[in-house]
C-alpha positions as YAML, in Angstrom:
chain: A
units: angstrom
residues:
- id: 1
  name: MET
  ca: [155.92, 48.38, 107.44]
- id: 2
  name: ASN
  ca: [158.02, 47.17, 104.54]
- id: 3
  name: LYS
  ca: [157.39, 44.62, 101.79]
- id: 4
  name: LYS
  ca: [159.34, 41.88, 103.60]
- id: 5
  name: GLU
  ca: [157.11, 42.18, 106.66]
- id: 6
  name: VAL
  ca: [153.98, 42.09, 104.49]
- id: 7
  name: ALA
  ca: [155.31, 39.06, 102.60]
- id: 8
  name: HIS
  ca: [156.02, 37.22, 105.85]
- id: 9
  name: ILE
  ca: [152.47, 37.77, 107.10]
- id: 10
  name: ARG
  ca: [150.95, 36.77, 103.77]
- id: 11
  name: LYS
  ca: [152.90, 33.49, 103.70]
- id: 12
  name: GLN
  ca: [151.45, 32.43, 107.05]
- id: 13
  name: PHE
  ca: [147.91, 32.19, 105.69]
- id: 14
  name: LYS
  ca: [147.81, 28.52, 104.83]
- id: 15
  name: LEU
  ca: [146.17, 25.55, 106.48]
- id: 16
  name: ASP
  ca: [147.99, 23.53, 109.14]
- id: 17
  name: HIS
  ca: [150.70, 26.15, 109.50]
- id: 18
  name: ASP
  ca: [152.49, 25.94, 112.84]
- id: 19
  name: LEU
  ca: [153.22, 29.69, 112.83]
- id: 20
  name: MET
  ca: [149.59, 30.78, 112.38]
- id: 21
  name: ASN
  ca: [146.50, 30.25, 114.51]
- id: 22
  name: ILE
  ca: [143.08, 31.65, 113.55]
- id: 23
  name: TYR
  ca: [140.63, 31.52, 116.42]
- id: 24
  name: ASP
  ca: [137.31, 32.95, 115.21]
- id: 25
  name: ILE
  ca: [135.65, 34.05, 111.99]
- id: 26
  name: LEU
  ca: [132.70, 36.43, 111.66]
- id: 27
  name: ASN
  ca: [130.76, 36.84, 108.39]
- id: 28
  name: VAL
  ca: [128.25, 39.65, 107.87]
- id: 29
  name: TYR
  ca: [125.94, 39.76, 104.82]
- id: 30
  name: ILE
  ca: [124.79, 43.25, 103.74]
- id: 31
  name: MET
  ca: [121.88, 43.84, 101.34]
- id: 32
  name: LYS
  ca: [122.47, 46.41, 98.61]
- id: 33
  name: GLU
  ca: [118.85, 47.62, 98.50]
- id: 34
  name: THR
  ca: [118.69, 48.68, 102.13]
- id: 35
  name: SER
  ca: [122.37, 48.81, 103.15]
- id: 36
  name: GLU
  ca: [121.33, 46.78, 106.17]
- id: 37
  name: ILE
  ca: [122.63, 43.60, 107.74]
- id: 38
  name: TYR
  ca: [120.66, 40.61, 106.45]
- id: 39
  name: HIS
  ca: [122.55, 37.89, 108.32]
- id: 40
  name: TRP
  ca: [125.66, 37.35, 110.41]
- id: 41
  name: GLU
  ca: [127.44, 34.28, 111.67]
- id: 42
  name: ARG
  ca: [130.38, 33.71, 114.02]
- id: 43
  name: LEU
  ca: [132.19, 30.40, 114.35]
- id: 44
  name: PRO
  ca: [135.44, 29.07, 115.76]
- id: 45
  name: PHE
  ca: [137.62, 28.82, 112.66]
- id: 46
  name: GLY
  ca: [138.48, 25.23, 113.49]
- id: 47
  name: LEU
  ca: [134.81, 24.23, 113.10]
- id: 48
  name: VAL
  ca: [134.59, 25.62, 109.56]
- id: 49
  name: ASP
  ca: [134.65, 22.99, 106.80]
- id: 50
  name: ARG
  ca: [138.14, 22.49, 105.47]
- id: 51
  name: GLU
  ca: [137.07, 23.36, 101.92]
- id: 52
  name: LYS
  ca: [135.74, 26.69, 103.19]
- id: 53
  name: GLN
  ca: [138.91, 27.27, 105.20]
- id: 54
  name: GLU
  ca: [140.94, 26.92, 102.00]
- id: 55
  name: LEU
  ca: [138.74, 29.50, 100.26]
- id: 56
  name: TYR
  ca: [139.11, 31.92, 103.15]
- id: 57
  name: MET
  ca: [142.88, 31.48, 103.25]
- id: 58
  name: GLY
  ca: [143.06, 32.28, 99.55]
- id: 59
  name: ASN
  ca: [140.94, 35.38, 100.16]
- id: 60
  name: PHE
  ca: [143.19, 36.61, 102.97]
- id: 61
  name: LYS
  ca: [146.37, 36.07, 100.93]
- id: 62
  name: LYS
  ca: [144.81, 37.87, 97.97]
- id: 63
  name: LEU
  ca: [143.85, 40.80, 100.20]
- id: 64
  name: LEU
  ca: [147.47, 41.18, 101.33]
- id: 65
  name: THR
  ca: [148.89, 40.87, 97.80]
- id: 66
  name: GLY
  ca: [150.16, 44.00, 96.10]
- id: 67
  name: GLU
  ca: [152.74, 46.73, 96.33]
- id: 68
  name: LEU
  ca: [152.92, 49.23, 99.15]
- id: 69
  name: ASP
  ca: [151.47, 52.62, 98.17]
- id: 70
  name: HIS
  ca: [149.72, 50.96, 95.23]
- id: 71
  name: LYS
  ca: [147.31, 48.46, 96.82]
- id: 72
  name: LEU
  ca: [148.59, 48.36, 100.40]
- id: 73
  name: PHE
  ca: [148.78, 51.46, 102.58]
- id: 74
  name: GLU
  ca: [150.13, 51.76, 106.10]
- id: 75
  name: LEU
  ca: [147.95, 54.39, 107.77]
- id: 76
  name: LYS
  ca: [148.14, 56.35, 110.99]
- id: 77
  name: PHE
  ca: [144.99, 56.66, 113.05]
- id: 78
  name: GLN
  ca: [143.49, 60.11, 113.47]
- id: 79
  name: GLU
  ca: [144.27, 61.66, 116.82]
- id: 80
  name: GLU
  ca: [140.76, 62.94, 117.41]
- id: 81
  name: ALA
  ca: [137.75, 60.98, 116.22]
- id: 82
  name: GLU
  ca: [134.33, 60.19, 117.63]
- id: 83
  name: GLU
  ca: [134.02, 56.50, 118.46]
- id: 84
  name: PRO
  ca: [137.52, 55.85, 117.09]
- id: 85
  name: ALA
  ca: [138.13, 52.56, 115.31]
- id: 86
  name: ARG
  ca: [141.55, 52.40, 116.97]
- id: 87
  name: VAL
  ca: [139.90, 51.85, 120.36]
- id: 88
  name: MET
  ca: [137.53, 49.19, 119.00]
- id: 89
  name: LEU
  ca: [140.30, 47.34, 117.21]
- id: 90
  name: HIS
  ca: [142.67, 47.44, 120.16]
- id: 91
  name: GLN
  ca: [139.98, 46.18, 122.51]
- id: 92
  name: GLY
  ca: [139.12, 43.45, 120.02]
- id: 93
  name: LEU
  ca: [142.79, 42.55, 119.83]
- id: 94
  name: VAL
  ca: [143.31, 42.07, 123.56]
- id: 95
  name: THR
  ca: [139.98, 40.58, 124.59]
- id: 96
  name: GLY
  ca: [139.80, 36.86, 125.08]
- id: 97
  name: ASP
  ca: [136.00, 36.84, 124.86]
- id: 98
  name: PRO
  ca: [134.72, 35.87, 121.38]
- id: 99
  name: GLU
  ca: [131.36, 37.54, 122.02]
- id: 100
  name: GLU
  ca: [132.97, 40.84, 122.99]
- id: 101
  name: TRP
  ca: [135.17, 40.65, 119.89]
- id: 102
  name: GLN
  ca: [132.07, 39.99, 117.79]
- id: 103
  name: ASP
  ca: [130.25, 42.99, 119.25]
- id: 104
  name: LEU
  ca: [133.23, 45.26, 118.55]
- id: 105
  name: MET
  ca: [133.48, 44.07, 114.94]
- id: 106
  name: MET
  ca: [129.74, 44.59, 114.46]
- id: 107
  name: MET
  ca: [130.26, 48.18, 115.60]
- id: 108
  name: LEU
  ca: [132.78, 48.56, 112.78]
- id: 109
  name: VAL
  ca: [130.21, 47.16, 110.34]
- id: 110
  name: ASP
  ca: [127.74, 49.78, 111.56]
- id: 111
  name: LYS
  ca: [130.32, 52.43, 110.68]
- id: 112
  name: MET
  ca: [130.57, 50.93, 107.19]
- id: 113
  name: LEU
  ca: [126.82, 51.28, 106.70]
- id: 114
  name: VAL
  ca: [126.66, 55.01, 107.45]
- id: 115
  name: ASP
  ca: [125.82, 56.82, 104.18]
- id: 116
  name: ALA
  ca: [126.84, 53.70, 102.26]
- id: 117
  name: LYS
  ca: [125.42, 52.84, 98.85]
- id: 118
  name: TYR
  ca: [126.39, 49.44, 97.50]
- id: 119
  name: GLU
  ca: [125.85, 48.32, 93.92]
- id: 120
  name: LYS
  ca: [125.91, 44.66, 94.96]
- id: 121
  name: ASP
  ca: [125.26, 42.66, 98.09]
- id: 122
  name: MET
  ca: [128.40, 42.64, 100.21]
- id: 123
  name: VAL
  ca: [129.97, 40.21, 102.67]
- id: 124
  name: VAL
  ca: [132.31, 41.49, 105.37]
- id: 125
  name: THR
  ca: [134.58, 38.86, 106.90]
- id: 126
  name: PHE
  ca: [136.55, 39.31, 110.11]
- id: 127
  name: VAL
  ca: [139.03, 36.88, 111.61]
- id: 128
  name: ARG
  ca: [141.11, 37.11, 114.74]
- id: 129
  name: GLY
  ca: [144.17, 35.07, 115.41]
- id: 130
  name: GLN
  ca: [147.87, 35.08, 116.11]
- id: 131
  name: TYR
  ca: [150.96, 34.51, 114.02]
- id: 132
  name: TYR
  ca: [154.54, 34.00, 115.08]
- id: 133
  name: ARG
  ca: [157.77, 35.37, 113.74]
- id: 134
  name: PRO
  ca: [161.20, 33.98, 114.69]
- id: 135
  name: THR
  ca: [163.46, 36.45, 116.45]
- id: 136
  name: LYS
  ca: [166.38, 35.16, 114.37]
- id: 137
  name: ALA
  ca: [166.87, 33.22, 111.17]
- id: 138
  name: ARG
  ca: [166.99, 29.45, 111.32]
- id: 139
  name: ASN
  ca: [170.51, 28.06, 111.56]
- id: 140
  name: GLU
  ca: [170.58, 24.48, 110.32]
- id: 141
  name: GLU
  ca: [173.97, 23.77, 111.90]
- id: 142
  name: ALA
  ca: [173.10, 25.12, 115.31]
- id: 143
  name: GLU
  ca: [171.42, 23.00, 117.97]
- id: 144
  name: GLU
  ca: [168.71, 25.62, 118.43]
- id: 145
  name: SER
  ca: [166.58, 26.83, 115.56]
- id: 146
  name: GLY
  ca: [165.06, 30.24, 115.05]
- id: 147
  name: LYS
  ca: [161.70, 28.82, 116.11]
- id: 148
  name: ASP
  ca: [162.89, 28.41, 119.68]
- id: 149
  name: GLU
  ca: [162.46, 32.15, 120.21]
- id: 150
  name: MET
  ca: [159.57, 33.89, 118.51]
- id: 151
  name: PHE
  ca: [157.51, 37.04, 118.67]
- id: 152
  name: ALA
  ca: [153.77, 36.39, 118.96]
- id: 153
  name: HIS
  ca: [151.58, 38.83, 117.03]
- id: 154
  name: PRO
  ca: [147.82, 38.82, 117.68]
- id: 155
  name: PHE
  ca: [145.91, 40.31, 114.75]
- id: 156
  name: ILE
  ca: [142.52, 41.16, 113.28]
- id: 157
  name: LEU
  ca: [141.92, 40.93, 109.54]
- id: 158
  name: CYS
  ca: [138.91, 42.27, 107.68]
- id: 159
  name: SER
  ca: [138.01, 41.45, 104.07]
- id: 160
  name: VAL
  ca: [135.15, 43.16, 102.22]
- id: 161
  name: ASN
  ca: [133.86, 41.14, 99.27]
- id: 162
  name: SER
  ca: [131.14, 41.72, 96.70]
- id: 163
  name: THR
  ca: [128.72, 39.12, 95.41]
- id: 164
  name: GLU
  ca: [127.38, 38.22, 91.98]
- id: 165
  name: GLN
  ca: [124.44, 36.22, 90.72]
- id: 166
  name: GLN
  ca: [125.10, 32.88, 89.13]
- id: 167
  name: ARG
  ca: [124.50, 32.58, 85.41]
- id: 168
  name: LYS
  ca: [121.38, 30.97, 84.04]
- id: 169
  name: ASN
  ca: [122.17, 27.62, 82.45]
- id: 170
  name: LEU
  ca: [120.61, 24.89, 80.38]
- id: 171
  name: MET
  ca: [121.18, 21.52, 82.05]
- id: 172
  name: PHE
  ca: [120.60, 17.89, 81.15]
- id: 173
  name: ASP
  ca: [118.96, 15.70, 83.80]
- id: 174
  name: TYR
  ca: [120.38, 12.18, 83.51]
- id: 175
  name: VAL
  ca: [117.66, 10.66, 85.69]
- id: 176
  name: GLU
  ca: [114.66, 12.27, 83.99]
- id: 177
  name: ARG
  ca: [116.40, 12.29, 80.61]
- id: 178
  name: GLU
  ca: [115.37, 15.81, 79.76]
- id: 179
  name: PHE
  ca: [116.82, 19.26, 79.27]
- id: 180
  name: LYS
  ca: [116.08, 21.70, 82.07]
- id: 181
  name: TYR
  ca: [116.41, 25.42, 82.53]
- id: 182
  name: ASN
  ca: [118.42, 25.89, 85.70]
- id: 183
  name: ILE
  ca: [118.06, 28.99, 87.88]
- id: 184
  name: ILE
  ca: [120.19, 29.28, 91.02]
- id: 185
  name: VAL
  ca: [119.24, 32.22, 93.18]
- id: 186
  name: ASP
  ca: [122.08, 31.88, 95.70]
- id: 187
  name: PRO
  ca: [124.73, 34.55, 95.03]
- id: 188
  name: ILE
  ca: [128.43, 33.80, 94.70]
- id: 189
  name: ILE
  ca: [130.76, 35.55, 97.15]
- id: 190
  name: LYS
  ca: [133.79, 36.74, 95.18]
- id: 191
  name: LEU
  ca: [136.50, 35.68, 97.60]
- id: 192
  name: SER
  ca: [139.11, 35.64, 94.83]
- id: 193
  name: SER
  ca: [138.87, 39.40, 94.32]
- id: 194
  name: PRO
  ca: [138.32, 41.28, 97.60]
- id: 195
  name: GLU
  ca: [137.15, 44.87, 97.27]
- id: 196
  name: GLN
  ca: [139.08, 46.18, 100.27]
- id: 197
  name: GLY
  ca: [139.91, 45.44, 103.88]
- id: 198
  name: PHE
  ca: [142.57, 45.87, 106.53]
- id: 199
  name: PHE
  ca: [145.09, 44.10, 108.72]
- id: 200
  name: TYR
  ca: [145.55, 45.32, 112.29]
- id: 201
  name: PRO
  ca: [147.95, 46.08, 113.83]
- id: 202
  name: SER
  ca: [150.70, 47.06, 111.44]
- id: 203
  name: VAL
  ca: [154.25, 45.84, 112.04]
- id: 204
  name: THR
  ca: [157.43, 47.89, 112.39]
- id: 205
  name: ASP
  ca: [160.84, 46.29, 112.93]
- id: 206
  name: ASN
  ca: [159.22, 43.01, 113.96]
- id: 207
  name: TYR
  ca: [157.00, 44.69, 116.55]
- id: 208
  name: SER
  ca: [153.24, 45.21, 116.38]
- id: 209
  name: ASP
  ca: [152.34, 48.89, 115.99]
- id: 210
  name: VAL
  ca: [148.85, 49.42, 117.42]
- id: 211
  name: ASN
  ca: [148.87, 53.05, 116.26]
- id: 212
  name: ARG
  ca: [148.86, 52.04, 112.60]
- id: 213
  name: VAL
  ca: [146.75, 49.83, 110.36]
- id: 214
  name: LEU
  ca: [147.48, 48.26, 106.98]
- id: 215
  name: TYR
  ca: [144.67, 49.21, 104.60]
- id: 216
  name: CYS
  ca: [144.22, 47.07, 101.47]
- id: 217
  name: THR
  ca: [142.36, 48.00, 98.29]
- id: 218
  name: GLY
  ca: [141.45, 45.77, 95.39]
- id: 219
  name: LYS
  ca: [141.99, 48.55, 92.85]
- id: 220
  name: SER
  ca: [145.56, 49.76, 92.54]
- id: 221
  name: ASN
  ca: [146.09, 53.45, 93.42]
- id: 222
  name: TYR
  ca: [142.42, 53.95, 94.27]
- id: 223
  name: PRO
  ca: [141.89, 53.60, 98.02]
- id: 224
  name: ASP
  ca: [138.40, 54.30, 99.34]
- id: 225
  name: PRO
  ca: [138.60, 57.63, 101.21]
- id: 226
  name: GLN
  ca: [135.27, 57.07, 102.99]
- id: 227
  name: PHE
  ca: [136.38, 53.70, 104.35]
- id: 228
  name: ILE
  ca: [139.73, 55.12, 105.45]
- id: 229
  name: GLU
  ca: [138.39, 58.23, 107.12]
- id: 230
  name: GLN
  ca: [134.92, 57.22, 108.34]
- id: 231
  name: VAL
  ca: [135.38, 53.53, 109.15]
- id: 232
  name: LEU
  ca: [139.03, 53.27, 110.16]
- id: 233
  name: ASN
  ca: [139.30, 56.91, 111.31]
- id: 234
  name: ALA
  ca: [142.76, 56.96, 109.73]
- id: 235
  name: GLU
  ca: [144.74, 59.59, 107.88]
- id: 236
  name: ARG
  ca: [144.74, 59.25, 104.13]
- id: 237
  name: SER
  ca: [148.07, 58.28, 102.53]
- id: 238
  name: VAL
  ca: [149.53, 59.49, 99.24]
- id: 239
  name: THR
  ca: [149.39, 56.86, 96.49]
- id: 240
  name: ALA
  ca: [152.27, 55.99, 94.18]
- id: 241
  name: LEU
  ca: [150.26, 57.42, 91.28]
- id: 242
  name: GLU
  ca: [149.91, 60.75, 93.08]
- id: 243
  name: GLU
  ca: [153.63, 60.86, 93.85]
- id: 244
  name: ARG
  ca: [154.42, 60.24, 90.19]
- id: 245
  name: SER
  ca: [152.15, 63.14, 89.31]
- id: 246
  name: PHE
  ca: [154.03, 65.32, 91.83]
- id: 247
  name: PHE
  ca: [157.34, 64.39, 90.21]
- id: 248
  name: GLU
  ca: [156.08, 65.05, 86.69]
- id: 249
  name: ASP
  ca: [154.75, 68.48, 87.67]
- id: 250
  name: ILE
  ca: [158.04, 69.36, 89.38]
- id: 251
  name: VAL
  ca: [160.03, 68.40, 86.28]
- id: 252
  name: LYS
  ca: [157.68, 70.46, 84.10]
- id: 253
  name: GLU
  ca: [158.21, 73.44, 86.39]
- id: 254
  name: LEU
  ca: [161.97, 73.15, 85.84]
- id: 255
  name: ALA
  ca: [162.35, 71.82, 82.29]
- id: 256
  name: GLY
  ca: [159.13, 72.86, 80.59]
- id: 257
  name: GLU
  ca: [156.42, 70.75, 79.01]
- id: 258
  name: GLN
  ca: [158.67, 69.08, 76.42]
- id: 259
  name: LEU
  ca: [161.59, 66.69, 76.87]
- id: 260
  name: ASP
  ca: [163.40, 64.52, 74.35]
- id: 261
  name: THR
  ca: [163.46, 60.78, 74.95]
- id: 262
  name: THR
  ca: [167.22, 60.74, 75.56]
- id: 263
  name: THR
  ca: [166.89, 63.11, 78.51]
- id: 264
  name: LEU
  ca: [163.82, 61.37, 79.88]
- id: 265
  name: ALA
  ca: [165.50, 57.96, 79.61]
- id: 266
  name: GLN
  ca: [168.51, 59.34, 81.49]
- id: 267
  name: VAL
  ca: [166.24, 60.66, 84.26]
- id: 268
  name: TYR
  ca: [164.70, 57.21, 84.62]
- id: 269
  name: GLU
  ca: [168.14, 55.58, 84.66]
- id: 270
  name: GLU
  ca: [169.42, 57.92, 87.38]
- id: 271
  name: ILE
  ca: [166.41, 57.17, 89.58]
- id: 272
  name: GLN
  ca: [166.70, 53.44, 88.92]
- id: 273
  name: GLN
  ca: [170.26, 53.59, 90.22]
- id: 274
  name: VAL
  ca: [168.94, 55.16, 93.42]
- id: 275
  name: ILE
  ca: [166.39, 52.34, 93.74]
- id: 276
  name: GLU
  ca: [168.99, 49.63, 93.17]
- id: 277
  name: GLY
  ca: [171.36, 51.30, 95.62]
- id: 278
  name: GLY
  ca: [168.71, 51.07, 98.32]
- id: 279
  name: GLU
  ca: [167.91, 47.39, 97.86]
- id: 280
  name: GLY
  ca: [168.23, 45.45, 101.08]
- id: 281
  name: GLU
  ca: [167.55, 48.50, 103.23]
- id: 282
  name: GLU
  ca: [164.66, 48.48, 105.69]
- id: 283
  name: GLU
  ca: [163.20, 51.70, 104.26]
- id: 284
  name: PRO
  ca: [162.75, 52.26, 100.51]
- id: 285
  name: PRO
  ca: [164.97, 55.01, 99.04]
- id: 286
  name: LYS
  ca: [163.40, 58.45, 98.77]
- id: 287
  name: LEU
  ca: [164.05, 61.61, 96.79]
- id: 288
  name: ASP
  ca: [164.10, 65.07, 98.33]
- id: 289
  name: TYR
  ca: [164.60, 68.31, 96.43]
- id: 290
  name: LYS
  ca: [168.40, 67.94, 96.54]
- id: 291
  name: ASP
  ca: [168.17, 64.45, 95.03]
- id: 292
  name: VAL
  ca: [165.85, 65.69, 92.28]
- id: 293
  name: GLU
  ca: [168.28, 68.53, 91.50]
- id: 294
  name: ARG
  ca: [171.13, 66.03, 91.16]
- id: 295
  name: VAL
  ca: [169.07, 63.66, 88.97]
- id: 296
  name: LEU
  ca: [167.97, 66.39, 86.58]
- id: 297
  name: ALA
  ca: [171.40, 67.98, 86.35]
- id: 298
  name: SER
  ca: [173.02, 64.60, 85.66]
- id: 299
  name: SER
  ca: [170.41, 63.92, 82.98]
- id: 300
  name: GLY
  ca: [171.25, 67.04, 81.00]
- id: 301
  name: VAL
  ca: [168.42, 69.34, 82.05]
- id: 302
  name: GLU
  ca: [169.85, 72.85, 81.83]
- id: 303
  name: ASN
  ca: [169.83, 75.65, 84.39]
- id: 304
  name: VAL
  ca: [168.74, 73.47, 87.30]
- id: 305
  name: THR
  ca: [169.73, 74.64, 90.76]
- id: 306
  name: ALA
  ca: [168.81, 73.52, 94.26]
- id: 307
  name: GLU
  ca: [166.98, 76.81, 94.81]
- id: 308
  name: LYS
  ca: [164.82, 76.33, 91.70]
- id: 309
  name: VAL
  ca: [163.98, 72.75, 92.66]
- id: 310
  name: GLU
  ca: [163.12, 73.87, 96.18]
- id: 311
  name: ARG
  ca: [160.70, 76.45, 94.79]
- id: 312
  name: ALA
  ca: [159.18, 73.83, 92.48]
- id: 313
  name: PHE
  ca: [158.55, 71.55, 95.47]
- id: 314
  name: GLU
  ca: [156.81, 74.41, 97.27]
- id: 315
  name: THR
  ca: [154.73, 75.24, 94.19]
- id: 316
  name: VAL
  ca: [153.61, 71.68, 93.44]
- id: 317
  name: ILE
  ca: [153.46, 70.03, 96.87]
- id: 318
  name: ASP
  ca: [153.54, 73.05, 99.19]
- id: 319
  name: ASP
  ca: [156.31, 71.37, 101.16]
- id: 320
  name: LYS
  ca: [159.94, 71.83, 100.18]
- id: 321
  name: TYR
  ca: [161.01, 69.06, 102.56]
- id: 322
  name: TYR
  ca: [158.69, 66.45, 101.06]
- id: 323
  name: GLU
  ca: [160.36, 63.13, 100.18]
- id: 324
  name: MET
  ca: [159.03, 60.94, 97.37]
- id: 325
  name: LYS
  ca: [159.61, 57.22, 97.18]
- id: 326
  name: ALA
  ca: [161.97, 56.66, 94.27]
- id: 327
  name: SER
  ca: [160.07, 53.57, 93.12]
- id: 328
  name: SER
  ca: [156.84, 55.57, 92.87]
- id: 329
  name: VAL
  ca: [157.99, 58.25, 90.44]
- id: 330
  name: ILE
  ca: [159.08, 56.13, 87.46]
- id: 331
  name: PRO
  ca: [157.41, 53.32, 85.51]
- id: 332
  name: LYS
  ca: [158.60, 49.73, 86.02]
- id: 333
  name: TYR
  ca: [162.12, 49.97, 84.68]
- id: 334
  name: THR
  ca: [162.69, 46.57, 83.06]
- id: 335
  name: THR
  ca: [159.18, 45.90, 81.72]
- id: 336
  name: LYS
  ca: [157.36, 47.53, 78.81]
- id: 337
  name: SER
  ca: [155.52, 49.83, 81.17]
- id: 338
  name: ILE
  ca: [155.47, 52.96, 78.98]
- id: 339
  name: LYS
  ca: [152.61, 53.19, 76.50]
- id: 340
  name: ILE
  ca: [152.93, 55.54, 73.51]
- id: 341
  name: GLU
  ca: [149.43, 55.84, 72.11]
- id: 342
  name: THR
  ca: [148.66, 57.19, 68.65]
- id: 343
  name: LYS
  ca: [145.64, 56.82, 66.38]
- id: 344
  name: VAL
  ca: [147.66, 54.38, 64.27]
- id: 345
  name: ALA
  ca: [149.20, 52.15, 66.94]
- id: 346
  name: THR
  ca: [150.05, 51.74, 70.60]
- id: 347
  name: ILE
  ca: [153.74, 51.17, 71.28]
- id: 348
  name: SER
  ca: [154.96, 49.57, 74.51]
- id: 349
  name: VAL
  ca: [158.51, 50.21, 75.61]
- id: 350
  name: SER
  ca: [160.51, 49.89, 78.82]
- id: 351
  name: PRO
  ca: [162.10, 52.97, 80.42]
- id: 352
  name: GLN
  ca: [165.56, 51.52, 79.84]
- id: 353
  name: ASP
  ca: [164.86, 51.29, 76.08]
- id: 354
  name: LEU
  ca: [163.12, 54.64, 75.74]
- id: 355
  name: ARG
  ca: [166.31, 56.21, 74.34]
- id: 356
  name: TYR
  ca: [165.80, 54.18, 71.14]
- id: 357
  name: VAL
  ca: [162.46, 55.90, 70.44]
- id: 358
  name: LYS
  ca: [162.33, 59.40, 68.97]
- id: 359
  name: GLN
  ca: [159.72, 61.76, 67.61]
- id: 360
  name: VAL
  ca: [160.93, 63.22, 64.30]
- id: 361
  name: ASN
  ca: [159.63, 65.47, 61.55]
- id: 362
  name: TYR
  ca: [159.49, 63.70, 58.19]
- id: 363
  name: GLN
  ca: [158.15, 65.57, 55.17]
- id: 364
  name: GLY
  ca: [156.31, 67.96, 57.45]
- id: 365
  name: LYS
  ca: [154.67, 65.20, 59.49]
- id: 366
  name: ARG
  ca: [155.35, 64.05, 63.04]
- id: 367
  name: CYS
  ca: [156.60, 60.47, 63.09]
- id: 368
  name: ILE
  ca: [157.77, 57.98, 65.71]
- id: 369
  name: MET
  ca: [161.17, 56.50, 64.87]
- id: 370
  name: ILE
  ca: [162.38, 53.37, 66.65]
- id: 371
  name: GLU
  ca: [165.97, 52.19, 66.43]
- id: 372
  name: VAL
  ca: [166.18, 48.41, 65.96]
- id: 373
  name: ASP
  ca: [169.08, 45.96, 65.66]
- id: 374
  name: GLU
  ca: [167.25, 43.24, 63.77]
- id: 375
  name: GLU
  ca: [165.08, 42.90, 60.69]
- id: 376
  name: VAL
  ca: [161.41, 43.70, 61.22]
- id: 377
  name: VAL
  ca: [159.09, 40.84, 60.22]
- id: 378
  name: ILE
  ca: [155.33, 41.34, 59.81]
- id: 379
  name: GLU
  ca: [153.14, 38.31, 59.14]
- id: 380
  name: GLY
  ca: [156.13, 36.44, 57.76]
- id: 381
  name: PHE
  ca: [157.29, 39.27, 55.49]
- id: 382
  name: THR
  ca: [160.58, 41.10, 56.11]
- id: 383
  name: LEU
  ca: [160.16, 44.84, 55.68]
- id: 384
  name: ASN
  ca: [162.26, 46.76, 53.16]
- id: 385
  name: THR
  ca: [164.64, 49.29, 54.68]
- id: 386
  name: GLU
  ca: [163.99, 52.79, 53.36]
- id: 387
  name: THR
  ca: [166.62, 55.53, 53.45]
- id: 388
  name: LEU
  ca: [165.21, 58.88, 54.57]
...
């Protein structure tokens, strides 16, 4: 599943969309004290108040928002699992009976409650529906449009949301003409910030892939391993943060713990060229040990050979054939994504401008030196230029 396929699905979640039909919605309220179901409710989505429908649509779009391998993870189901979620989800996908679908989703909720400890009351929302994707792009000049031929994709979406208590307020009663202390005990369901969830089935090359599921987490680079393994019975995926750690450890194995900013900036530039060269491709560009050897050698790292890089891959990842996504191993290239933190100040700089920052020794003290083209102004005062 690539970002274009995710973006297409996300765009369908809006009211009165002719390429999206949602049939049923199931809400399950879970109490934090007992980790038990307090209430559940299933309705045809068309019978839900329009204002609520808009809130749900916003929740579903938010759930599917984020970068792959950061907040969205395409996962394979485990081959062997007791009461596998894959079977429940597939049966729920193909059944036309709303009650059977409800029973299957409640079985998934039961899996969520095993050994679960929640800090807040939780609401689990399931919807089932179908979206359509044109088999070809719309051609305005042609007599037939791309909508004449479409793939139909039935789906199940799950969103797990926490709740919070409303704040206590002082109110003024216009009728009684008095100030009142207002206490509202009904909790707010935080639909704008889902904790986690999933979209089933995943999509590959415009076809539904019932052997994979798209897992979504609200916290970037921190998927819930218990939900993935115990609820979805899926295989855990490597996060972008973990892949960056792999890359850093491999570079340290080859170049040592210290690098100057010129070399590091060149490494980032070489990898960015790989990323840009792969734009428009179905699969994101990846780096194997041969690519890493080329990047480091081109960046000025000395004594780098394919054999040394291969050994570094085996040492760090235990797999010399492992391929890392190029976009995962470097910070965002054009934004100030690198933070240089000192006790005096925190400096933000983009990878492409890192070459203008150096650590120098001045009068026996370590200093950060930044090359600038313009005068530096602080609180309206232009700084004097000192010659070192």
